PDB file of N, H, CA, C and O in Angstrom:
ATOM      1  N   MET A   1     -51.967  59.894 -30.773  1.00  0.00           N
ATOM      2  CA  MET A   1     -51.680  58.675 -30.038  1.00  0.00           C
ATOM      3  C   MET A   1     -52.923  58.251 -29.251  1.00  0.00           C
ATOM      4  O   MET A   1     -53.581  59.082 -28.625  1.00  0.00           O
ATOM      5  N   GLY A   2     -53.235  56.964 -29.289  1.00  0.00           N
ATOM      6  H   GLY A   2     -52.700  56.289 -29.798  1.00  0.00           H
ATOM      7  CA  GLY A   2     -54.431  56.463 -28.624  1.00  0.00           C
ATOM      8  C   GLY A   2     -54.266  56.347 -27.115  1.00  0.00           C
ATOM      9  O   GLY A   2     -53.172  56.513 -26.577  1.00  0.00           O
ATOM     10  N   LYS A   3     -55.362  56.064 -26.457  1.00  0.00           N
ATOM     11  H   LYS A   3     -56.251  55.929 -26.895  1.00  0.00           H
ATOM     12  CA  LYS A   3     -55.342  55.884 -25.006  1.00  0.00           C
ATOM     13  C   LYS A   3     -54.682  54.567 -24.645  1.00  0.00           C
ATOM     14  O   LYS A   3     -54.684  53.619 -25.430  1.00  0.00           O
ATOM     15  N   GLN A   4     -54.117  54.521 -23.444  1.00  0.00           N
ATOM     16  H   GLN A   4     -54.116  55.291 -22.807  1.00  0.00           H
ATOM     17  CA  GLN A   4     -53.592  53.257 -22.940  1.00  0.00           C
ATOM     18  C   GLN A   4     -54.743  52.439 -22.389  1.00  0.00           C
ATOM     19  O   GLN A   4     -55.682  52.985 -21.809  1.00  0.00           O
ATOM     20  N   LYS A   5     -54.667  51.128 -22.571  1.00  0.00           N
ATOM     21  H   LYS A   5     -53.904  50.685 -23.041  1.00  0.00           H
ATOM     22  CA  LYS A   5     -55.736  50.258 -22.104  1.00  0.00           C
ATOM     23  C   LYS A   5     -55.355  49.624 -20.771  1.00  0.00           C
ATOM     24  O   LYS A   5     -54.182  49.385 -20.484  1.00  0.00           O
ATOM     25  N   SER A   6     -56.375  49.362 -19.971  1.00  0.00           N
ATOM     26  H   SER A   6     -57.328  49.556 -20.204  1.00  0.00           H
ATOM     27  CA  SER A   6     -56.170  48.640 -18.719  1.00  0.00           C
ATOM     28  C   SER A   6     -55.873  47.186 -19.046  1.00  0.00           C
ATOM     29  O   SER A   6     -56.262  46.680 -20.099  1.00  0.00           O
ATOM     30  N   HIS A   7     -55.176  46.519 -18.128  1.00  0.00           N
ATOM     31  H   HIS A   7     -54.860  46.930 -17.273  1.00  0.00           H
ATOM     32  CA  HIS A   7     -54.853  45.112 -18.293  1.00  0.00           C
ATOM     33  C   HIS A   7     -56.091  44.294 -17.936  1.00  0.00           C
ATOM     34  O   HIS A   7     -56.479  44.222 -16.770  1.00  0.00           O
ATOM     35  N   SER A   8     -56.712  43.678 -18.947  1.00  0.00           N
ATOM     36  H   SER A   8     -56.397  43.737 -19.894  1.00  0.00           H
ATOM     37  CA  SER A   8     -58.006  43.027 -18.750  1.00  0.00           C
ATOM     38  C   SER A   8     -57.950  41.879 -17.759  1.00  0.00           C
ATOM     39  O   SER A   8     -58.878  41.703 -16.969  1.00  0.00           O
ATOM     40  N   ALA A   9     -56.877  41.091 -17.784  1.00  0.00           N
ATOM     41  H   ALA A   9     -56.124  41.234 -18.426  1.00  0.00           H
ATOM     42  CA  ALA A   9     -56.762  39.966 -16.852  1.00  0.00           C
ATOM     43  C   ALA A   9     -56.661  40.459 -15.419  1.00  0.00           C
ATOM     44  O   ALA A   9     -57.193  39.830 -14.504  1.00  0.00           O
ATOM     45  N   SER A  10     -55.982  41.581 -15.220  1.00  0.00           N
ATOM     46  H   SER A  10     -55.549  42.092 -15.963  1.00  0.00           H
ATOM     47  CA  SER A  10     -55.848  42.129 -13.870  1.00  0.00           C
ATOM     48  C   SER A  10     -57.178  42.634 -13.337  1.00  0.00           C
ATOM     49  O   SER A  10     -57.457  42.514 -12.144  1.00  0.00           O
ATOM     50  N   LYS A  11     -57.999  43.196 -14.212  1.00  0.00           N
ATOM     51  H   LYS A  11     -57.772  43.293 -15.181  1.00  0.00           H
ATOM     52  CA  LYS A  11     -59.315  43.674 -13.787  1.00  0.00           C
ATOM     53  C   LYS A  11     -60.159  42.521 -13.259  1.00  0.00           C
ATOM     54  O   LYS A  11     -60.962  42.705 -12.344  1.00  0.00           O
ATOM     55  N   LYS A  12     -59.978  41.329 -13.835  1.00  0.00           N
ATOM     56  H   LYS A  12     -59.326  41.181 -14.578  1.00  0.00           H
ATOM     57  CA  LYS A  12     -60.761  40.174 -13.421  1.00  0.00           C
ATOM     58  C   LYS A  12     -60.222  39.537 -12.138  1.00  0.00           C
ATOM     59  O   LYS A  12     -60.982  38.910 -11.400  1.00  0.00           O
ATOM     60  N   ARG A  13     -58.936  39.686 -11.865  1.00  0.00           N
ATOM     61  H   ARG A  13     -58.319  40.195 -12.464  1.00  0.00           H
ATOM     62  CA  ARG A  13     -58.304  38.971 -10.763  1.00  0.00           C
ATOM     63  C   ARG A  13     -58.204  39.765  -9.467  1.00  0.00           C
ATOM     64  O   ARG A  13     -58.100  39.173  -8.393  1.00  0.00           O
ATOM     65  N   PHE A  14     -58.233  41.076  -9.546  1.00  0.00           N
ATOM     66  H   PHE A  14     -58.318  41.557 -10.419  1.00  0.00           H
ATOM     67  CA  PHE A  14     -58.034  41.907  -8.363  1.00  0.00           C
ATOM     68  C   PHE A  14     -59.236  42.804  -8.137  1.00  0.00           C
ATOM     69  O   PHE A  14     -59.923  43.190  -9.083  1.00  0.00           O
ATOM     70  N   SER A  15     -59.487  43.134  -6.870  1.00  0.00           N
ATOM     71  H   SER A  15     -58.928  42.820  -6.101  1.00  0.00           H
ATOM     72  CA  SER A  15     -60.525  44.103  -6.539  1.00  0.00           C
ATOM     73  C   SER A  15     -60.032  44.960  -5.389  1.00  0.00           C
ATOM     74  O   SER A  15     -59.170  44.545  -4.615  1.00  0.00           O
ATOM     75  N   PHE A  16     -60.588  46.162  -5.283  1.00  0.00           N
ATOM     76  H   PHE A  16     -61.288  46.499  -5.911  1.00  0.00           H
ATOM     77  CA  PHE A  16     -60.155  47.111  -4.270  1.00  0.00           C
ATOM     78  C   PHE A  16     -61.123  47.128  -3.096  1.00  0.00           C
ATOM     79  O   PHE A  16     -62.335  47.016  -3.283  1.00  0.00           O
ATOM     80  N   THR A  17     -60.592  47.267  -1.891  1.00  0.00           N
ATOM     81  H   THR A  17     -59.607  47.357  -1.739  1.00  0.00           H
ATOM     82  CA  THR A  17     -61.435  47.426  -0.715  1.00  0.00           C
ATOM     83  C   THR A  17     -61.723  48.910  -0.521  1.00  0.00           C
ATOM     84  O   THR A  17     -61.160  49.757  -1.216  1.00  0.00           O
ATOM     85  N   ALA A  18     -62.593  49.214   0.416  1.00  0.00           N
ATOM     86  H   ALA A  18     -63.050  48.527   0.981  1.00  0.00           H
ATOM     87  CA  ALA A  18     -62.945  50.610   0.684  1.00  0.00           C
ATOM     88  C   ALA A  18     -61.760  51.389   1.247  1.00  0.00           C
ATOM     89  O   ALA A  18     -61.674  52.604   1.072  1.00  0.00           O
ATOM     90  N   THR A  19     -60.847  50.694   1.922  1.00  0.00           N
ATOM     91  H   THR A  19     -60.916  49.706   2.065  1.00  0.00           H
ATOM     92  CA  THR A  19     -59.677  51.366   2.497  1.00  0.00           C
ATOM     93  C   THR A  19     -58.540  51.519   1.502  1.00  0.00           C
ATOM     94  O   THR A  19     -57.533  52.162   1.799  1.00  0.00           O
ATOM     95  N   GLY A  20     -58.698  50.926   0.311  1.00  0.00           N
ATOM     96  H   GLY A  20     -59.516  50.404   0.070  1.00  0.00           H
ATOM     97  CA  GLY A  20     -57.674  51.077  -0.722  1.00  0.00           C
ATOM     98  C   GLY A  20     -56.746  49.894  -0.881  1.00  0.00           C
ATOM     99  O   GLY A  20     -55.864  49.913  -1.739  1.00  0.00           O
ATOM    100  N   LYS A  21     -56.930  48.855  -0.062  1.00  0.00           N
ATOM    101  H   LYS A  21     -57.647  48.840   0.635  1.00  0.00           H
ATOM    102  CA  LYS A  21     -56.114  47.652  -0.227  1.00  0.00           C
ATOM    103  C   LYS A  21     -56.604  46.887  -1.449  1.00  0.00           C
ATOM    104  O   LYS A  21     -57.730  47.083  -1.906  1.00  0.00           O
ATOM    105  N   ILE A  22     -55.751  46.015  -1.970  1.00  0.00           N
ATOM    106  H   ILE A  22     -54.837  45.855  -1.598  1.00  0.00           H
ATOM    107  CA  ILE A  22     -56.112  45.245  -3.161  1.00  0.00           C
ATOM    108  C   ILE A  22     -56.277  43.776  -2.762  1.00  0.00           C
ATOM    109  O   ILE A  22     -55.355  43.159  -2.228  1.00  0.00           O
ATOM    110  N   LYS A  23     -57.467  43.226  -3.029  1.00  0.00           N
ATOM    111  H   LYS A  23     -58.216  43.727  -3.463  1.00  0.00           H
ATOM    112  CA  LYS A  23     -57.744  41.833  -2.699  1.00  0.00           C
ATOM    113  C   LYS A  23     -57.368  40.941  -3.871  1.00  0.00           C
ATOM    114  O   LYS A  23     -57.450  41.345  -5.031  1.00  0.00           O
ATOM    115  N   ARG A  24     -56.953  39.717  -3.546  1.00  0.00           N
ATOM    116  H   ARG A  24     -56.886  39.389  -2.603  1.00  0.00           H
ATOM    117  CA  ARG A  24     -56.634  38.719  -4.555  1.00  0.00           C
ATOM    118  C   ARG A  24     -57.072  37.361  -4.028  1.00  0.00           C
ATOM    119  O   ARG A  24     -57.303  37.196  -2.831  1.00  0.00           O
ATOM    120  N   SER A  25     -57.184  36.398  -4.921  1.00  0.00           N
ATOM    121  H   SER A  25     -56.996  36.532  -5.894  1.00  0.00           H
ATOM    122  CA  SER A  25     -57.466  35.039  -4.485  1.00  0.00           C
ATOM    123  C   SER A  25     -56.165  34.255  -4.488  1.00  0.00           C
ATOM    124  O   SER A  25     -55.213  34.613  -5.181  1.00  0.00           O
ATOM    125  N   LYS A  26     -56.132  33.191  -3.714  1.00  0.00           N
ATOM    126  H   LYS A  26     -56.905  32.900  -3.151  1.00  0.00           H
ATOM    127  CA  LYS A  26     -54.904  32.405  -3.601  1.00  0.00           C
ATOM    128  C   LYS A  26     -54.740  31.475  -4.800  1.00  0.00           C
ATOM    129  O   LYS A  26     -55.718  31.060  -5.422  1.00  0.00           O
ATOM    130  N   GLN A  27     -53.509  31.161  -5.104  1.00  0.00           N
ATOM    131  H   GLN A  27     -52.714  31.498  -4.598  1.00  0.00           H
ATOM    132  CA  GLN A  27     -53.220  30.285  -6.235  1.00  0.00           C
ATOM    133  C   GLN A  27     -53.326  28.827  -5.812  1.00  0.00           C
ATOM    134  O   GLN A  27     -53.293  28.509  -4.623  1.00  0.00           O
ATOM    135  N   GLY A  28     -53.455  27.941  -6.800  1.00  0.00           N
ATOM    136  H   GLY A  28     -53.482  28.198  -7.766  1.00  0.00           H
ATOM    137  CA  GLY A  28     -53.384  26.513  -6.537  1.00  0.00           C
ATOM    138  C   GLY A  28     -54.710  25.854  -6.245  1.00  0.00           C
ATOM    139  O   GLY A  28     -54.729  24.779  -5.645  1.00  0.00           O
ATOM    140  N   LYS A  29     -55.825  26.450  -6.641  1.00  0.00           N
ATOM    141  H   LYS A  29     -55.810  27.323  -7.128  1.00  0.00           H
ATOM    142  CA  LYS A  29     -57.144  25.877  -6.334  1.00  0.00           C
ATOM    143  C   LYS A  29     -57.888  25.481  -7.605  1.00  0.00           C
ATOM    144  O   LYS A  29     -59.099  25.268  -7.548  1.00  0.00           O
ATOM    145  N   ASN A  30     -57.217  25.374  -8.743  1.00  0.00           N
ATOM    146  H   ASN A  30     -56.233  25.547  -8.789  1.00  0.00           H
ATOM    147  CA  ASN A  30     -57.904  25.102  -9.999  1.00  0.00           C
ATOM    148  C   ASN A  30     -57.865  23.650 -10.438  1.00  0.00           C
ATOM    149  O   ASN A  30     -58.888  23.107 -10.857  1.00  0.00           O
ATOM    150  N   HIS A  31     -56.724  23.019 -10.352  1.00  0.00           N
ATOM    151  H   HIS A  31     -55.894  23.460 -10.011  1.00  0.00           H
ATOM    152  CA  HIS A  31     -56.641  21.628 -10.803  1.00  0.00           C
ATOM    153  C   HIS A  31     -55.594  20.902  -9.973  1.00  0.00           C
ATOM    154  O   HIS A  31     -54.895  21.512  -9.164  1.00  0.00           O
ATOM    155  N   ILE A  32     -55.492  19.578 -10.183  1.00  0.00           N
ATOM    156  H   ILE A  32     -56.060  19.083 -10.840  1.00  0.00           H
ATOM    157  CA  ILE A  32     -54.654  18.682  -9.385  1.00  0.00           C
ATOM    158  C   ILE A  32     -55.007  18.829  -7.903  1.00  0.00           C
ATOM    159  O   ILE A  32     -54.143  19.070  -7.060  1.00  0.00           O
ATOM    160  N   LEU A  33     -56.294  18.677  -7.614  1.00  0.00           N
ATOM    161  H   LEU A  33     -56.996  18.482  -8.299  1.00  0.00           H
ATOM    162  CA  LEU A  33     -56.770  18.868  -6.248  1.00  0.00           C
ATOM    163  C   LEU A  33     -56.804  17.564  -5.449  1.00  0.00           C
ATOM    164  O   LEU A  33     -56.962  17.596  -4.229  1.00  0.00           O
ATOM    165  N   THR A  34     -56.659  16.422  -6.120  1.00  0.00           N
ATOM    166  H   THR A  34     -56.531  16.397  -7.112  1.00  0.00           H
ATOM    167  CA  THR A  34     -56.792  15.154  -5.402  1.00  0.00           C
ATOM    168  C   THR A  34     -55.629  14.908  -4.452  1.00  0.00           C
ATOM    169  O   THR A  34     -55.814  14.283  -3.407  1.00  0.00           O
ATOM    170  N   LYS A  35     -54.446  15.380  -4.789  1.00  0.00           N
ATOM    171  H   LYS A  35     -54.297  15.887  -5.637  1.00  0.00           H
ATOM    172  CA  LYS A  35     -53.296  15.144  -3.913  1.00  0.00           C
ATOM    173  C   LYS A  35     -53.188  16.174  -2.786  1.00  0.00           C
ATOM    174  O   LYS A  35     -52.379  16.007  -1.874  1.00  0.00           O
ATOM    175  N   LYS A  36     -53.988  17.223  -2.842  1.00  0.00           N
ATOM    176  H   LYS A  36     -54.645  17.358  -3.583  1.00  0.00           H
ATOM    177  CA  LYS A  36     -53.951  18.252  -1.794  1.00  0.00           C
ATOM    178  C   LYS A  36     -54.912  17.873  -0.678  1.00  0.00           C
ATOM    179  O   LYS A  36     -56.001  17.359  -0.934  1.00  0.00           O
ATOM    180  N   THR A  37     -54.508  18.127   0.548  1.00  0.00           N
ATOM    181  H   THR A  37     -53.623  18.544   0.755  1.00  0.00           H
ATOM    182  CA  THR A  37     -55.343  17.763   1.682  1.00  0.00           C
ATOM    183  C   THR A  37     -56.551  18.684   1.769  1.00  0.00           C
ATOM    184  O   THR A  37     -56.553  19.786   1.220  1.00  0.00           O
ATOM    185  N   THR A  38     -57.570  18.216   2.462  1.00  0.00           N
ATOM    186  H   THR A  38     -57.568  17.321   2.908  1.00  0.00           H
ATOM    187  CA  THR A  38     -58.790  19.006   2.636  1.00  0.00           C
ATOM    188  C   THR A  38     -58.478  20.299   3.377  1.00  0.00           C
ATOM    189  O   THR A  38     -59.015  21.357   3.048  1.00  0.00           O
ATOM    190  N   LYS A  39     -57.613  20.210   4.368  1.00  0.00           N
ATOM    191  H   LYS A  39     -57.176  19.351   4.635  1.00  0.00           H
ATOM    192  CA  LYS A  39     -57.235  21.393   5.147  1.00  0.00           C
ATOM    193  C   LYS A  39     -56.554  22.430   4.260  1.00  0.00           C
ATOM    194  O   LYS A  39     -56.804  23.629   4.385  1.00  0.00           O
ATOM    195  N   ARG A  40     -55.698  21.958   3.368  1.00  0.00           N
ATOM    196  H   ARG A  40     -55.495  20.984   3.266  1.00  0.00           H
ATOM    197  CA  ARG A  40     -54.979  22.862   2.468  1.00  0.00           C
ATOM    198  C   ARG A  40     -55.939  23.544   1.490  1.00  0.00           C
ATOM    199  O   ARG A  40     -55.841  24.747   1.248  1.00  0.00           O
ATOM    200  N   LYS A  41     -56.873  22.757   0.929  1.00  0.00           N
ATOM    201  H   LYS A  41     -56.953  21.779   1.125  1.00  0.00           H
ATOM    202  CA  LYS A  41     -57.843  23.319  -0.013  1.00  0.00           C
ATOM    203  C   LYS A  41     -58.779  24.309   0.674  1.00  0.00           C
ATOM    204  O   LYS A  41     -59.179  25.310   0.079  1.00  0.00           O
ATOM    205  N   ARG A  42     -59.124  24.027   1.924  1.00  0.00           N
ATOM    206  H   ARG A  42     -58.799  23.215   2.408  1.00  0.00           H
ATOM    207  CA  ARG A  42     -59.977  24.927   2.688  1.00  0.00           C
ATOM    208  C   ARG A  42     -59.271  26.259   2.930  1.00  0.00           C
ATOM    209  O   ARG A  42     -59.902  27.316   2.899  1.00  0.00           O
ATOM    210  N   GLY A  43     -57.975  26.204   3.167  1.00  0.00           N
ATOM    211  H   GLY A  43     -57.463  25.346   3.192  1.00  0.00           H
ATOM    212  CA  GLY A  43     -57.184  27.418   3.355  1.00  0.00           C
ATOM    213  C   GLY A  43     -57.058  28.235   2.086  1.00  0.00           C
ATOM    214  O   GLY A  43     -56.957  29.461   2.139  1.00  0.00           O
ATOM    215  N   LEU A  44     -57.062  27.562   0.947  1.00  0.00           N
ATOM    216  H   LEU A  44     -57.144  26.566   0.904  1.00  0.00           H
ATOM    217  CA  LEU A  44     -56.943  28.251  -0.337  1.00  0.00           C
ATOM    218  C   LEU A  44     -58.210  29.001  -0.715  1.00  0.00           C
ATOM    219  O   LEU A  44     -58.183  29.866  -1.590  1.00  0.00           O
ATOM    220  N   ARG A  45     -59.333  28.673  -0.056  1.00  0.00           N
ATOM    221  H   ARG A  45     -59.356  27.970   0.655  1.00  0.00           H
ATOM    222  CA  ARG A  45     -60.580  29.374  -0.338  1.00  0.00           C
ATOM    223  C   ARG A  45     -60.547  30.815   0.150  1.00  0.00           C
ATOM    224  O   ARG A  45     -61.205  31.689  -0.414  1.00  0.00           O
ATOM    225  N   GLN A  46     -59.780  31.053   1.197  1.00  0.00           N
ATOM    226  H   GLN A  46     -59.245  30.344   1.656  1.00  0.00           H
ATOM    227  CA  GLN A  46     -59.734  32.390   1.792  1.00  0.00           C
ATOM    228  C   GLN A  46     -59.035  33.352   0.842  1.00  0.00           C
ATOM    229  O   GLN A  46     -58.100  32.973   0.137  1.00  0.00           O
ATOM    230  N   GLY A  47     -59.488  34.582   0.829  1.00  0.00           N
ATOM    231  H   GLY A  47     -60.248  34.890   1.401  1.00  0.00           H
ATOM    232  CA  GLY A  47     -58.827  35.597   0.019  1.00  0.00           C
ATOM    233  C   GLY A  47     -57.564  36.088   0.708  1.00  0.00           C
ATOM    234  O   GLY A  47     -57.274  35.706   1.841  1.00  0.00           O
ATOM    235  N   ALA A  48     -56.833  36.919   0.028  1.00  0.00           N
ATOM    236  H   ALA A  48     -57.069  37.229  -0.893  1.00  0.00           H
ATOM    237  CA  ALA A  48     -55.617  37.503   0.597  1.00  0.00           C
ATOM    238  C   ALA A  48     -55.464  38.903   0.022  1.00  0.00           C
ATOM    239  O   ALA A  48     -56.188  39.298  -0.893  1.00  0.00           O
ATOM    240  N   TYR A  49     -54.518  39.642   0.570  1.00  0.00           N
ATOM    241  H   TYR A  49     -53.930  39.322   1.313  1.00  0.00           H
ATOM    242  CA  TYR A  49     -54.246  40.990   0.085  1.00  0.00           C
ATOM    243  C   TYR A  49     -52.926  41.009  -0.659  1.00  0.00           C
ATOM    244  O   TYR A  49     -52.001  40.271  -0.320  1.00  0.00           O
ATOM    245  N   VAL A  50     -52.844  41.854  -1.672  1.00  0.00           N
ATOM    246  H   VAL A  50     -53.596  42.453  -1.947  1.00  0.00           H
ATOM    247  CA  VAL A  50     -51.601  42.036  -2.410  1.00  0.00           C
ATOM    248  C   VAL A  50     -50.595  42.698  -1.476  1.00  0.00           C
ATOM    249  O   VAL A  50     -50.947  43.611  -0.730  1.00  0.00           O
ATOM    250  N   HIS A  51     -49.366  42.249  -1.514  1.00  0.00           N
ATOM    251  H   HIS A  51     -49.080  41.508  -2.121  1.00  0.00           H
ATOM    252  CA  HIS A  51     -48.325  42.810  -0.654  1.00  0.00           C
ATOM    253  C   HIS A  51     -48.089  44.273  -1.000  1.00  0.00           C
ATOM    254  O   HIS A  51     -48.228  44.683  -2.153  1.00  0.00           O
ATOM    255  N   GLU A  52     -47.733  45.046   0.004  1.00  0.00           N
ATOM    256  H   GLU A  52     -47.620  44.713   0.940  1.00  0.00           H
ATOM    257  CA  GLU A  52     -47.593  46.500  -0.193  1.00  0.00           C
ATOM    258  C   GLU A  52     -46.526  46.861  -1.233  1.00  0.00           C
ATOM    259  O   GLU A  52     -46.596  47.925  -1.849  1.00  0.00           O
ATOM    260  N   THR A  53     -45.544  45.982  -1.427  1.00  0.00           N
ATOM    261  H   THR A  53     -45.488  45.118  -0.927  1.00  0.00           H
ATOM    262  CA  THR A  53     -44.517  46.261  -2.435  1.00  0.00           C
ATOM    263  C   THR A  53     -45.046  46.083  -3.849  1.00  0.00           C
ATOM    264  O   THR A  53     -44.459  46.606  -4.796  1.00  0.00           O
ATOM    265  N   GLN A  54     -46.149  45.350  -4.008  1.00  0.00           N
ATOM    266  H   GLN A  54     -46.626  44.926  -3.239  1.00  0.00           H
ATOM    267  CA  GLN A  54     -46.718  45.093  -5.325  1.00  0.00           C
ATOM    268  C   GLN A  54     -47.979  45.912  -5.607  1.00  0.00           C
ATOM    269  O   GLN A  54     -48.507  45.867  -6.718  1.00  0.00           O
ATOM    270  N   GLU A  55     -48.463  46.654  -4.621  1.00  0.00           N
ATOM    271  H   GLU A  55     -48.034  46.691  -3.718  1.00  0.00           H
ATOM    272  CA  GLU A  55     -49.720  47.390  -4.784  1.00  0.00           C
ATOM    273  C   GLU A  55     -49.662  48.396  -5.930  1.00  0.00           C
ATOM    274  O   GLU A  55     -50.612  48.507  -6.704  1.00  0.00           O
ATOM    275  N   LYS A  56     -48.574  49.116  -6.042  1.00  0.00           N
ATOM    276  H   LYS A  56     -47.802  49.026  -5.413  1.00  0.00           H
ATOM    277  CA  LYS A  56     -48.453  50.130  -7.081  1.00  0.00           C
ATOM    278  C   LYS A  56     -48.469  49.497  -8.472  1.00  0.00           C
ATOM    279  O   LYS A  56     -49.099  50.018  -9.392  1.00  0.00           O
ATOM    280  N   THR A  57     -47.774  48.376  -8.616  1.00  0.00           N
ATOM    281  H   THR A  57     -47.261  47.953  -7.869  1.00  0.00           H
ATOM    282  CA  THR A  57     -47.718  47.676  -9.895  1.00  0.00           C
ATOM    283  C   THR A  57     -49.100  47.207 -10.331  1.00  0.00           C
ATOM    284  O   THR A  57     -49.490  47.377 -11.486  1.00  0.00           O
ATOM    285  N   VAL A  58     -49.834  46.618  -9.399  1.00  0.00           N
ATOM    286  H   VAL A  58     -49.517  46.480  -8.461  1.00  0.00           H
ATOM    287  CA  VAL A  58     -51.162  46.094  -9.720  1.00  0.00           C
ATOM    288  C   VAL A  58     -52.121  47.233 -10.045  1.00  0.00           C
ATOM    289  O   VAL A  58     -52.898  47.139 -10.995  1.00  0.00           O
ATOM    290  N   SER A  59     -52.072  48.306  -9.263  1.00  0.00           N
ATOM    291  H   SER A  59     -51.441  48.382  -8.491  1.00  0.00           H
ATOM    292  CA  SER A  59     -52.995  49.411  -9.538  1.00  0.00           C
ATOM    293  C   SER A  59     -52.657  50.092 -10.856  1.00  0.00           C
ATOM    294  O   SER A  59     -53.554  50.606 -11.523  1.00  0.00           O
ATOM    295  N   ASN A  60     -51.391  50.108 -11.247  1.00  0.00           N
ATOM    296  H   ASN A  60     -50.662  49.690 -10.706  1.00  0.00           H
ATOM    297  CA  ASN A  60     -51.014  50.660 -12.550  1.00  0.00           C
ATOM    298  C   ASN A  60     -51.561  49.799 -13.690  1.00  0.00           C
ATOM    299  O   ASN A  60     -51.912  50.323 -14.747  1.00  0.00           O
ATOM    300  N   MET A  61     -51.634  48.484 -13.484  1.00  0.00           N
ATOM    301  H   MET A  61     -51.349  48.058 -12.625  1.00  0.00           H
ATOM    302  CA  MET A  61     -52.178  47.610 -14.510  1.00  0.00           C
ATOM    303  C   MET A  61     -53.688  47.841 -14.677  1.00  0.00           C
ATOM    304  O   MET A  61     -54.219  47.808 -15.787  1.00  0.00           O
ATOM    305  N   ILE A  62     -54.361  48.074 -13.542  1.00  0.00           N
ATOM    306  H   ILE A  62     -53.930  48.101 -12.640  1.00  0.00           H
ATOM    307  CA  ILE A  62     -55.808  48.249 -13.598  1.00  0.00           C
ATOM    308  C   ILE A  62     -56.165  49.651 -14.072  1.00  0.00           C
ATOM    309  O   ILE A  62     -56.975  49.823 -14.983  1.00  0.00           O
ATOM    310  N   TYR A  63     -55.555  50.647 -13.446  1.00  0.00           N
ATOM    311  H   TYR A  63     -54.898  50.507 -12.706  1.00  0.00           H
ATOM    312  CA  TYR A  63     -55.766  52.030 -13.858  1.00  0.00           C
ATOM    313  C   TYR A  63     -54.531  52.449 -14.639  1.00  0.00           C
ATOM    314  O   TYR A  63     -53.592  53.001 -14.065  1.00  0.00           O
ATOM    315  N   SER A  64     -54.522  52.194 -15.929  1.00  0.00           N
ATOM    316  H   SER A  64     -55.284  51.745 -16.395  1.00  0.00           H
ATOM    317  CA  SER A  64     -53.329  52.452 -16.725  1.00  0.00           C
ATOM    318  C   SER A  64     -52.945  53.931 -16.667  1.00  0.00           C
ATOM    319  O   SER A  64     -53.789  54.821 -16.773  1.00  0.00           O
ATOM    320  N   GLN A  65     -51.645  54.157 -16.495  1.00  0.00           N
ATOM    321  H   GLN A  65     -50.959  53.434 -16.408  1.00  0.00           H
ATOM    322  CA  GLN A  65     -51.163  55.522 -16.353  1.00  0.00           C
ATOM    323  C   GLN A  65     -51.022  56.182 -17.702  1.00  0.00           C
ATOM    324  O   GLN A  65     -50.784  55.510 -18.705  1.00  0.00           O
ATOM    325  N   LYS A  66     -51.166  57.487 -17.735  1.00  0.00           N
ATOM    326  H   LYS A  66     -51.359  58.032 -16.920  1.00  0.00           H
ATOM    327  CA  LYS A  66     -51.070  58.231 -18.979  1.00  0.00           C
ATOM    328  C   LYS A  66     -49.678  58.797 -19.156  1.00  0.00           C
ATOM    329  O   LYS A  66     -49.403  59.461 -20.155  1.00  0.00           O
TER     330      LYS A  66
END
């Protein structure tokens, strides 16, 4: 049986901090930006952390379990 592969899209979207938290970018900053206010778009630039209930799921996607 072959090795399990990591989820490639997850590797591109998430990164780990030195303390072990998982960073993510906010959604809604790719298209249809004309109707969104400048304040809203500025807020979407900031990163965020994955919620603690989802951390295990995301790390399993990146570091596939055997």
